[in-house]
C-alpha positions in Angstrom: 84.3 97.2 180.4 83.7 101.2 179.4 84.7 103.4 182.2 82.4 104.6 184.4 80.3 100.8 183.5 79.7 98.8 186.6 80.0 94.9 186.6 77.1 92.9 185.4 76.4 91.0 188.4 76.1 94.4 190.3 73.9 96.3 187.5 71.8 93.3 187.6 71.2 94.0 191.5 70.2 97.8 190.7 68.1 97.3 186.8 64.6 96.4 187.4 63.4 96.5 184.0 60.6 94.1 182.2 62.3 94.7 178.6 66.1 93.5 180.3 66.5 89.7 178.3 67.9 87.2 181.5 71.0 86.2 181.8 72.7 84.1 178.2 69.8 85.7 176.0 68.7 88.3 173.8 65.4 89.3 173.5 63.3 92.1 170.4 61.7 94.9 172.5 59.7 97.4 170.8 61.0 100.6 171.0 58.3 103.6 171.9 57.3 102.4 175.3 60.2 102.2 177.3 62.4 104.5 175.2 62.7 105.6 171.7 66.6 104.6 170.5 69.3 106.6 168.5 71.7 104.7 165.7 74.7 105.7 165.4 77.5 104.3 163.0 80.4 103.3 165.6 83.0 105.9 164.6 80.9 108.6 165.6 78.9 107.1 168.7 82.4 106.6 170.7 82.9 110.3 170.4 79.3 110.8 171.3 79.6 108.8 174.5 83.2 110.2 175.2 81.7 113.9 175.2 78.4 112.7 177.1 80.8 111.3 179.5 77.8 110.8 182.9 75.5 112.4 181.4 75.1 109.1 178.9 72.4 106.6 179.6 72.4 102.7 178.8 74.2 102.3 175.0 74.0 99.2 173.3 77.3 97.9 170.8 76.6 95.8 167.8 80.0 94.9 166.9 79.2 93.3 164.0 77.4 96.1 162.0 79.6 98.4 163.4 76.9 100.3 165.8 75.7 101.9 169.0 72.2 101.9 169.7 71.5 104.8 172.6 68.6 104.4 174.4 66.5 107.9 174.9 63.0 109.1 175.9 60.0 107.7 175.0 58.3 109.8 171.5 61.2 112.5 171.4 63.5 111.0 168.7 60.1 112.8 166.0 62.1 115.2 164.6 65.3 113.3 165.0 67.5 114.7 162.0 71.6 113.9 162.4 73.2 113.0 159.1 74.4 109.0 159.7 71.9 108.2 162.5 68.9 107.0 162.5 66.0 107.1 165.7 63.2 104.5 166.0 60.2 104.7 168.3 57.1 102.4 167.8 57.6 99.9 165.3 61.4 99.9 166.0 62.7 96.3 167.6 66.1 96.4 168.9 68.2 93.7 169.9 68.6 93.8 173.9 71.4 91.5 174.8 71.8 90.6 178.7 74.0 92.4 180.9 76.3 89.8 180.5 77.0 90.0 177.1 80.2 90.3 176.3 82.1 91.6 173.4 82.1 90.3 170.4 79.1 89.8 171.0 75.9 92.3 171.0 76.8 94.0 174.4 76.2 96.8 176.6 78.7 99.3 176.3 77.4 101.5 179.4 75.0 99.2 181.2 71.7 100.4 182.0 71.7 101.4 185.9 68.6 101.9 188.4 70.1 105.9 188.0 71.1 105.1 183.9 69.3 104.3 181.3 67.8 106.9 179.1 70.6 109.8 177.4 68.7 113.0 176.8 67.6 113.2 173.8 68.7 116.9 173.2 72.3 116.6 174.5 72.7 113.5 172.2 71.9 115.4 169.5 73.8 118.3 169.8 76.3 115.8 170.1 76.2 113.7 167.3 75.5 116.5 165.7 78.6 117.8 166.9 80.5 114.8 165.9 79.5 114.8 162.5 80.3 118.1 161.8 84.3 117.8 162.9 84.2 114.6 161.0 82.9 114.5 158.1 82.9 118.5 157.2 80.2 121.0 157.1 76.9 119.1 155.8 74.7 120.6 153.0 71.3 119.8 151.6 72.3 121.0 148.1 73.3 117.9 145.4 
């Protein structure tokens, strides 16, 4: 379990969200209504998650794709432009694990709670852009 995370049982008792699947199942949920999503490679996303600390909302981990999915405010990613990351809103479907999912399956890196579902989009953008710049060096638009 990630630092600051709560047990699946406790999280389930505190979260009432229509997009959370029941125990033992996964759902494909459309973005844009309850949240938008930002996809980041695991190597970048883990550092951003650490930098955000308690300001980070719920995060899904797909260990097979080595990807983290951050949930952000609906309709907040239209101008998203951070290298090596992708944002999705309406017409984007995310596979959402149950709260009892565990590594090495699709699981919550940070489980949602009543008080912690959404990550502030601008804070996430700043964190990921900083991680990209630090790990990959300066980016230029020139070929």
